[in-house]
N, C-alpha and C positions, 0 to 999 in steps of 0.2 A: 426497678428494672436494672438488671446488671448490664454493664457495658461489655461489648465484644471487642477485644483488642487484637491488634495484628493487622498488617496491611493487606495480605493476600489471603484473607479468610474465605471460607467456603460459605456461600449462601444456600439456603434450603430451596427445595423444589427441583423440578426437572431442568430448569434453566440455571444450572450451577454457574455462577460467575465468581471470579476472584476479584473482589473490590479492592481498590487502593485507598487506604484511609489517610487522607491528607487534609490539612487545614492551615489557617493563617498562623503565622509565627515566624521567628527568625531562624535561618539556617546557621548552624554553628560553623559550617564550612561554606563560606561564601563562594559563589561562582566568579570566575574571572570576567568582569563585565566590560573591560575596555580592550577589545581587540579589533573591532571593525575599523575605527578611524585610523589607527596606526597602519592597518593594512591598506587603507586608501592611499596614504602617503607613499608607502612602499611600491604599490602597484602603479601609481601615477609616475613615480620616478623611473620604474622599469619601462613604462610606456614611452616616456620622453626619450630614453636612451634608444629604444627600439626604432623610434621614428626620427632619430636625429638627422638621418640623411635624406629626409623628405624635402622636396623642392618647396621653398617657402611660398613661392608664387602659386604653386598648385594647391598648397594647403589653404591659402587665403581664398582661392576660387572655390574650393570645396566648402569652406565655411560660409560663403556668401550665397550659395545656391540652396534653395529650399525645394525639395521634391515631395510631391503629394503621394508618397508611397508608404507602405507599411514597413517600419524599420525591423520588424520581425521577419525571419525567413519565410518565403512564400510556401504555402501548403503544397506538398508534392501531389501529383495525380494519384488517385486511388490505386490504379493498376501498378504504380511504382513503389508503393509503401512496402517495406520489408520488416518482418518480425521474426523472432527466434524462439519465443517461449512455447509456442504450440507444438514444436517438434525437436527443440534443442538444435535446430539447424536454421540458417538464414533462408527464409522463404518469402516470396511476395505475399502480401496479406490475402490476396484473392485465391491463393493456392492452399491456404490452411483449411483443414477439415474441422478442427475444433473451433467453436466461436471465440474469436479473439478481438479485443478492443485495444486500439493504439491511441495514446496521447503523446503528441510531440510537444516541443516547447511552445509553439504557437497555440496549440489547444489549451495548454495549461495557463498561459497568459490571458487568453481570451475568456477563459472560464471565470476568472476573478478569484479562483480558489486560493486559499492561503496554505493549506496543508493537505495531506493525503485524504483524511476523512471528509474534507469538503469537496474533493474532486471525484471520488469513487462512485457516489450515488448517480452519476451520469451513465454508468454502465448498467445494462439491462440485468435485472435480477439482483441488484446490489442494494442492501440496506446497511447504513452505518448508524449505530446507536451510540450517542455521545451523551454522557451525564453532565452537561454543562457546556461551557464555551471552549475556546482553544486550550489545549493541554489537559482537558478532562478525559477520564477513561473512555476509550472508544472501542467498540466491537464491530467487526465486519461479518455480515451474513451474506454469503454468495450462493444463490440458488438454494436457499434454505439451509445451507450448511452453517454451523456455528463458527465463531472466530478461531477456535482451536482446530477446525477442520479445513481451513484455508491457509495455504502457504504464502509467506511473504519473503521475497528475495531482494537483495540489493547487490547488483553486479554479480549475480549468480551465487551469492553467499546467504545462507539462512540467518535470519535475525530474530527468530522466535525465542521466547523465554521458555526454558526447560521446566520451570515451575508452573507457569500458566498454560503453556502450550500454544501461545499466540504472541504476535508482535505488538509493540507499543506504537500503534498507528498515530497517536496524538503527538508523538515526538518527531514525526517525519514531515518537515517543512518542504515545500516544493522548490525553494530557491536553488538547491543543489542538484536538481534532477534534469536530465536531458530528455528522457522519454520514459513512459510507463506502459507496460503491456499487461493486459488482464486476460487470462485464459479461463473460460467458464466451463466447468465440468471436470470429471475425474482426471487427475494428472499424476497420480502416484507412479504410473509406469514410466514417467519421465523424471520425477523428482522425489519419489519415496513418500514417507509419512507426512501426514497433515494436509495433503493436497486433494482431499475428497471433493470439496466444493470447487476447487480450482487453484490457480496460482496468480499472485500479483508480483510482477517482476519489474523492479525499479532500476534504471540505469542512470548513474551519475554523469555530470557534464564532462565533456572531453574538450581538448584543444583542437584548433583547426590549423590547416596549412596556410597560415597567413601571419603577418607580423603581430606581436602581442597587442591586444586591444582591451581597454578597460571599460567597465560599466558599473554604475551604482544607482541606487534608488533609495528614497526615504519616504516613509508613509506615516501619517497621523490620522487618528479618527476616534470613533466612539470608544467609551470605556477607557479613556486615557491611553489608547493604544499607540505605541511607537514601534516602527519596524524599519530597520535599515539593512541594506544588502549591498555588497561590493564584490566584484569579481574581475578576473583577468584570464584570458585564454589566447593561445596562439602557438606559433612555432619558434623554437630557439635557434634554428639555423635556416639558411637561405633555401635549402632543398626541401625543408618541411619534414625531415625524417624524425626530428625530436619535437614532440608537441606536449603542451602542458595546459592544465586548468587549475585555477586557484579561486575559490569562492567562499565567502563567509556571510553570515546573516545574524541578526539579533532581533528578538521580538520581546516586547514587554507590554503587558496589558493589565489593567486593574480588574477586568472581568465584570461579571454581574452576578446577582443573587440567583443561583439556579434552583436551590431547594425552596420548597414552599414551607410556610410556617406550620409547625405541627400543633395539634390541639393543646398540648401541655406546655407549649413554648410561648414565653411572654413576648420576647423581641423577635422581629423579623430576621431571618438569616442574612448575614452580611455578604458582600461580594468577595470573591476570592480570585486573586490574580494568577498570572502565568508569566514566567520569564524563561526564555530559552536562547541558547546560542548554538549555531551549527556551522560546520566547516566541511568543505569537500575539496579534495585535491587529486589530481591524476598526472602522472608523468609517463610518457610512452615513447619508445624509440624503435624505428624500423631499421634493422641491421642490413637486411637485403630485401629485394622486392617480395620475397616469400616468407620472411621471418620478422616478427616484432615481439617486444616484451615491454612490460610496464609495471607500475605500482599504483594502487588506489588507496585512498583513505577517506573515510566519512565518519563524522561524529555529530550527534545532536544531544545536547545536555541541558536540562532545565529543571525548574522548581515550580510546583503548582500546589495551590491550596484548594480544598473543597469540603463540602459537607458530606458526611457518610450516612447512608440510609440506616445502617445497623450500628448502633453505638449510643453513647450519651449525647443529648442535644448540646451540651456545653463543651464537648470535646474540641480541642484545637489540633487539627491534623495537617501535616505538611509532608510532601514527598519530593525527593530529588531523584530524577530519572535520567537514564543515559542509554543511547543506542550507538554502537560503534562498530565499524568494519574496517579491516585492513587486509589487503591482498596483493599478491605478486602473480603475474600471469605471463605465459609464453604461448605464442600461437604461430604456427608455420606449416610448411608443406614438406613432406618426406619424399615426394615425387609428384608426378603430374596429376595423380588421382587421389593421393593420400594426404589429408590435412589432420594435424594433431594439435591439441592444446592442453595445457597444464595450469591448474589454478591451485595456489596455496593460500589459505585465508584463515582469518580469525575474527570472530564477532563477539560482542559483549552486550548483554542486556542487564542493566542494573537498576534496582529500585531500593532506595533508602527512605525510611519513614521515621517521623517524629510525632509523638502524641503528647499534647499539652506541654511542648517545649522540651520533652525528654526523649532521647533516642529510643525508638520502639523496636524496630526489626529491620532486616535487610534481606534481599534476594539478589543474587548476582549469577547470571548464566554466562559461561564461556563456551562458544562453539568453535572447535578447530576442524577445518574442512580441507580435504584434498580431493580434487576432481581431475581425472585424466580422461579426455574424450578424443575419439578418432572418427574421422568421416572419410569414407571411400566413395568416389564417384565412379560407379561401374559403367554407366552409360549416361548420355546427357540428361535423362529423366529418371535415373536410378541411383539412389544413394543409400549407403549402408553406414549406420552409426553404431559404435560400441564404445564402452569405457568402464571405468571403475571409480567408485566414490567412497571416501572414508569420512566418517563424522564422529568426533568425540565431544560429548556434552558433559560439562562439569557444572554443578550447582553448589554455590556457597550460600546457605540459608541459616538464619538465626533461630527459626522456629522448629527445625528438625535437622537431623544429621546430614552432613554433606553427601551428595549423591553424584554418581557419574555413570556413563554408559558409552559403549563404543558400537558403531554401526558400520558394517561393511556391505557395499552394494555393487553389483555388476548389472549393466544394462545394455540393451541393444535395440536398434530401430531400423526399419527398412521403409523407404519411401520410393514409390515407383509410379510413373505415368505411362499408361498403355493406351495411346490414342485418346479417346474420350473418357477413359477410366483412370481413376487415381486411387491408390491404395497406400495405407500407412499402418504399420505394425510396430508396436513397442512392447517390450517385455523387461521386467526388472525383478531382481532377486535381492531382498534386504535381509541381513542377518544381524541381530542385536545380541549383546551380551546378556540382556535381560529376558528376551523372548525367543520363540521359535522363528524359523525362517518364514518370511512373508513374500509371496509372489503376487505381482500385479501385471496387468497387460492392458493394452489398448489396441483395438482393431477398428480401423476407419475406412470408409469407402466413399468415393465421390464419382459422380457421372455428369459430364458437361454436355448439355443439350446442344449448345453452341458456344461461341467464345464468351458469352455473358451469363448464361444461365447454368446453374449447377445444383445437383441433388446430392445430399450427404447423409450418411448413416454411420453409427458407431456403437460399439459395445465395449465397456471397460470395467475394471475393478480397481479398488483403492483401499487404503487402510490408514489408521492413525494409532501410533503407540501412545499409551497413557502418559500424561505429564507426571512430573515428580510430585506435584500436589495430589494428583489422583492416587499415587502410590504411597506417599509418606506423610501427607499433611496430618498433624495431630488431630485425633478424634474424627477423622474423615478418610484418610488414605487407606488403601487396601493393596498390599503387596502381591496379592494373587490375581490381580487384574490381567486380562489379555487385551491385545489390540482390538480396536473397532475395525469393522470391515464394511465395504459397500460394493455394489455393482450398479452400473448405469447403462441405460440405452437412450439413444438420441437420434432424431432424424430432422433434416432441415432442407430448405431450398433457398437459394440465394441468387441475386442478380448483381453483377459488378460491372460498372463502366465509368469512364471519366465524365460522361455526359449526365448520367442519372445517379452516380454515386454507388453506394453499396446498400442493398436491401437484403435482409435475412429473416426468415421465419423458422423457428426451431420449436420442436416439441421434445420433452425429455422426462425421464423418470429415474430417480435414484432411490435405491433401497439400502437401508442401514441395518446392520446386525451387530450384536454385542455392544450396543451403545452404553457408555459409562454414565450412570445416573446416580444421584444421591438418594439413598434409600434409608428411611428412618429406622433407627435401632430401637427395639422394644424398651419402654421406660424402665423396666426392672434391671436392664443391663446398663443403661446410661446413667443410673443413679439420680442425678439432680436435674439436668437439662435434657431437652429433646435433642439427641445427636443424630447425625446422618453419616452413612458410609457409602463410598463409591463401590458400585457393583456393575457387572456386565449383564444387565437384564433387558436393556432397552432395544426396541425395534422401531424404526421410523420409515416413512415413505414420503418422498417429495415428487410431486408431479407438476409440470408447468408448461406454459406456452409463452414464447418470447417473440416479439416482432421488433426489429431494429432497422433504422435507416439513417444514413448520413450522406449528404450531398449538397448541391447548390440549387437554389430557386431564384431566378432573376437577380443573381449576384449576392444573394444571402446564403451563407453557409449554415446548414441545419444538421443537428444531430438529435435523434429522438428514439425512444423505445417504450414499449408497453409490455408488461409482464403480468400474467395471470398464473398463480401457483397455489398449491395446497401442500403445506408441510405438516404432515400428520404424525403425531406420536401414537404408534400403533399399540404400545403397551397400555397407555391410559385412555386411548380413543379420544384425543383432543389435539388441537393445533399446537405445534411447537411454539414456545414463547417468543414474542417480539417479531414473528414473521408475518408480514401482511400478505393477504391473498391477492392484492392488486397493487401494482406499482407502475408509475409512468414518469417520463421526464421529456422535456423539450428544451433544447438549447439552440439559440440562433445568434449569429453575429454577422455584421455587414460593414463594409468599408464605404464611407461617405466623404470623399475628399481627404482632408487631413484627419478626419474622425474615424474611429473604429468603435462601433456600438454593439452591445450584446445583451442577452438576457437568458436566464435559466428558470424554468418552472419545474419544481419537483412535487410529485403527488404520491401519496401513500394511503392505502385503505386502513381499516381498523385492525388492531392486533391486541393480544392480551399479554400482560406482563405479570406472571405468577398470580393469576386470578383476577387482576385488575384490567378492565377493558380500556385501551387507549384509543382515542378517536382518530379518525383519518385527518389528513391535512394537505394543504397545497401551499407551497412557499415559493415566492418570486424573488429572484436576485437580479439586479441590473448592474452593468458596468459600462464605462466609456473611456476612451483614450484619445487624446489630441496630440498630434505631432507638431510641436512648436517649431522644430527645425529638423534637419536630418539626424541630429544627435539627441536633442532634448525632447522630452515628452511629458505630458501631464495626464494622470488617470484618476478616475474616481469609481467607486463601487458602492452599491447599497445592498445590504443583505436583509432578507425578510422585509421586503418593501412594504407589504401590507400589515406588518407587525402582527403576524399570526401567532396567537398564543397556543402552543402545542407542546406535547411531551414526546420525547424519544424513549425515555426511561421513566417508569412510574415515579412520581413525586419530584422529578427534575425537569424544569421547563427549559425549552430550547432558547437560543439567543433571540432577543427582541430586535427590532429594527436598528441597524447600525450603518453608519456612513463613514467612508474612509477616502483619503486623498493622498495621491502619490506624485512625486516629482522624480523623474529619472533621466539618466544620460547614458548614451552608448557611443563609444569612440568609433569613428568612421575612417 
């Protein structure tokens, strides 16, 4: 059997995935492993200087008093929660028409999740497919859409790889994030290409209008896991006009053997580790009550080893991955009714690979982005939004010639409330140097029966431009490809109140046209091996029903959802790969004096992976936190409590039962 080389190779079948070929071995370029503890020293010094004028007696009193309260900020009422992803404007969560899920810092801490792939399955209609433990290749399926059909943003900046068309989810640790918003459903009218299934918008941590405060934590647990985090945030002046945040983390784990032993393989596959470091920083200054500007920087860089399903059993594969964003932003008012903002940003997605200790290949995407957005408040409940966006994508790849493209987009939106009626219209025009003009729109309607009940309906269109792998990958790419397109309809009814929380029932259908699929080339033309080429022949339909609720019952905060869906490949008359027909989750957390306890139950039905049937599963995770004092806390979490043996990807087993312990401190 011949080995298939290269990290972002194309796998056969309708579920084309670009696998990352990585395994155990030494990196020739070692990561800078020591930056967390020097940061601790620096931040503690800054903290001492910032609090040098504190009354010693008051400080001692504060240290001596133990309060049985949650050191994490209290969850705001449902009616007060504000999101921006569903309309590109700040709106109360109850006023959004598109289904939107919000995770704040408290939600992320109480979930016990370590990275983004571990958190997102709490969202209705979300499946995350991970080929192993932390750091392993992860794919997001949102409402039946593939990973390349769901957009990921960090502070409004695209972080997708131009070669794969999707983001490196496994590199996104939660330590640096303030909140995460997930919009389910077509969002191309807001954000352009890749937002067919929806958009995941990540917001990095910000400083507050208080004296600088330090926090750090250290975790140890199963698989020789070590995880440290340190951060500091606050204001640099008494008025609180200049705020900052600086946060860093380091994770190292030996991992576990995810691959099963193959029939011709003598020894069992070994465990492969993951090492990553991430840092996030933000500096913001308010020049006047109406104008502010700032800079943001985020980077996560790591190395991971793994077994590859396609290749030689003895291959040693190792990958070095990086996700980075840097941006400058200005936001202010040009008058009483006109708000404008400007974002200049650059992001980088890098993947370097070694095979058997020899450098194999690399893929490096650079996205340069300019977004100018304006918002006019015509009346108290009427707002008009319009703007311009420019995106330049450059790919440096070793397996094919460097590629680049430029995209220009103009967009507009109108939001109006007329008594019990609510309307939202969004249109967008995208023009690429590679493709014809693409138009997308969103038309949504809401009717409020009373202050708590609302009916919603929408119709929208979306598209995805082919990735550079689709266009140029050797023996697969097709330069004649055209963008995929889709249109969706949705209807829902929801109830929102601070007493009963938020309940939503949605029914939706999305139809896909010109899906890009791998089509076998006749053997006479492929000479030796069976080769595949990307072609626009696919059609698919996703129909589903979602029911979500989150609120409180007798002091217990609960978040739950149930999804029934059918993702059908209409070309081949079969279910789309790795999409389960039934999904459910239940997350509960409760405060018991100095304890905060919680649990998560994730359930999935059967699904197939390129002809192999994967069984359904139910996984239970538990976590607990004890406040030793106002500043110190101890936490523990257990993943896969029942040690459920299941697969998210064929021949890759999910993580076994794992236990972790954390000690943390927050300055008060």
